[in-house]
N, C-alpha and C positions, 0 to 999 in steps of 0.2 A: 486473452482474458481482459475484461474491463478493469480499469483502475479501482473503482469503488468496490467491485466484487472481490478483487485480490486483497484489498485492505481488510475486508470483512472475513474472508476465508482464512487469511493468515493470522487473524486475531490481532492485527496491529491497531485496528479500530473495531469496537464491539459490534456496531450496527451499520448496515449498508447505508441507511439514510444519513447517519452522522458522517460517514465517509464521503457521501455525495455532497453534503453541505460543506465539508472541509475543502473538497476540490473546488467547489463554486466560489469559496471565499479566498482562494489562492494560497491556501496553507499547505498544499501538496505539490511537490516538485518531482518530476521524473526526468532524470538526466539533466538537471539544472534548468529545466523549463517548466513553467506553470502548467499543471495538468488539469484537464477536464475529466469529469467522472467517466466519460465514455472512451477515453484514450486507451489504446491497447497497451498492455504490459507484456514485455518479453523477458525471457531468461537473460540475465546479465544487466538489466536496467537497474539504475540506482534511484531509490525513492527516498525523498526527504520530507518528513512531516513536521510542521511547526505548530505547536499548541502553546500559546503564551510564551514563557521563557524556556520551555523545553523543546528540544529539537531531536528527532530520531532519524537516523540515516541507515538504510539497509540496502543490500543488494539481493535481487531476486535470483534464487537458486533453481527453483522448479515451479511449475504451474500445475495445480490439480484443482478440479472444480469442487471437490468435497474431500475434506480430511478430518480426522478425529482431532480433538482438542490437544492431545499430547503430541501429535505429529505436525501441528501447525508451524512450529518453530523450524521445521526442516525445509520450509518453503523459502526462507530468507536467511541472510547472515548479517549481523550488525557490523557497521563500519565505524 
């Protein structure tokens, strides 16, 4: 699954265009490397998102193309 789509489906970032812009700006790291929006995300990858002074770090647990809002938190675990 693409990085921008995973960020949107998992509700870590609300909109896919915002996720795409965050990747282009170098604010998203996958396994400690700057991620492009089109980079593939796999189970077990560590994603770090930096917005201003806030940093969110999660590990991908599962990949689903579509999930309900309540089930989105099952796609990742906070580190």
